[in-house]
C-alpha positions, 0 to 999 in steps of 0.5 A: 258235576256231570253225572250218569246212571249206569243202569240207564247208560248203554254199554258202548258209552259206559265202556268209554267212561270207565276206560277213560276214567280208570287208568293207566291200566297194565296190559296182560299180553296173554298167550293161550293155546286150544286143544288142537294146539293152535296158538293165540296171543292177545292183550287185555287191560283189565288186568292186575296182580292180586296176591303174592302168596300164592302169586295170583294174577287176574285178567278179563277177556270181555265178550264182544260189545258188538256180537256178544261172542266170547274171545278166543282167549276165553275159549282156549283157557276153557279147553286148556287151563293154562296161560302165559302173561307177557308184560309189555314194554315200549319196544313192542307196543305196536306189535302188541297192538297189532296182535289185538286185531280181530284175526280168525281163530286159526290165525297165529298172532305170533306170526301176524305181529312178528313176535317170537314164540319161545317154548314154556317150561311148565305150561303148554302156551308159548312165551313172547321172547321180546317181553321183559317179564313172562309169567307161566300160569295155570288157570285156577278159575274162570268167573263169568260176570254176565251174558251180554256184550261187554260182560267180563270173564275173570281169569284167575291165574296162579303164577308158577314160573317167572322169566325176567330179562337180565337187562332190566335188573339192578345190582340187587337182582330187583327189577329197575323201574327205570329200565323196564320201560312199561306202557299202559292203556288209557281211554280210546286209542291212548297209551302212556309210557312209564319212563324216567321222565313220567315217574316220581317216587313217594316213600310208602308209609309201611312202618312209619305213621305220619302226624296227619293233617289233623295235627298240623297248625291251622294256618299251614293247612289253610295256606293259599300257597300250599296245595292239597298234595303239599299238605299231604306230604307235610302230614307224612312227617313222624315228629315235628321239629322242636323249637330249638331245631326251628330256631337254629334253622331260622338263624342259619338258613332264613335270617336274611329273609326275616331281616328283609321282610321284618316290617311286612309279616304278610309277605314274609309268611307268603315267602316262607310258604313258597320256600317250603313248597320248593323244598317239598319238591326236593323231598326235603320234608324236615326243612320245609317244616322248619321253614314253615314253623319259623314264622311264629318261632 
């Protein structure tokens, strides 16, 4: 592997490697205001939520890599410790990018980008009307990580009020991930779009405990057909099908395959693994296991 020593790599190149490898990164489109009431709007991809009780989001406006100067956002939250975090969707991504231009501190990025400023309810900075989710926050802490160019500043925000566009909600008043149409930052000039074509679903094992790879049959773990992802998916089953279940499945769903390849066990095993792989793509975990276990049943 190509290896770099972070202590010996100059910041621009290190910045490139970090942003190129850690992604996609959600975007904090931060609205702030200075003590004179001048508005500022800027995006930051060093951002995420870190707690729900209390609700905490953190983002980092880093010092300029060229000049070492602090961003207007940093200066503003030091004067007025409040911010609105506006979530960016695909419909506003170019306007968001335009707002990141190096405008002077007295220039209003709302006006420059053509976005609509809406008064907040509990904080002074304005919200972005076009944003599907707007979070009014107070700044609890500002943690400076360094003094040179590229040094980050962690802005720790407590979310006080959240405004959500009704058209992205489902029938249960939850945010529909197929409707919110989020975008995120990659390395360089690249973004990605989290639409229905790029998303996939994996049930989280919050209360379930999969058998794990260590308890799976050796010949399945070392399959030449199944990938590491397939093995991980198989390891998520809580209880393996019993011998009766496997035999019933074999006699109803796999009997033709067993008859046609009864004289070629090597090819039969391969075909069973291929069929199980297809079943996993359809999230038919139990059927995949029955298919795999049928070979020695």
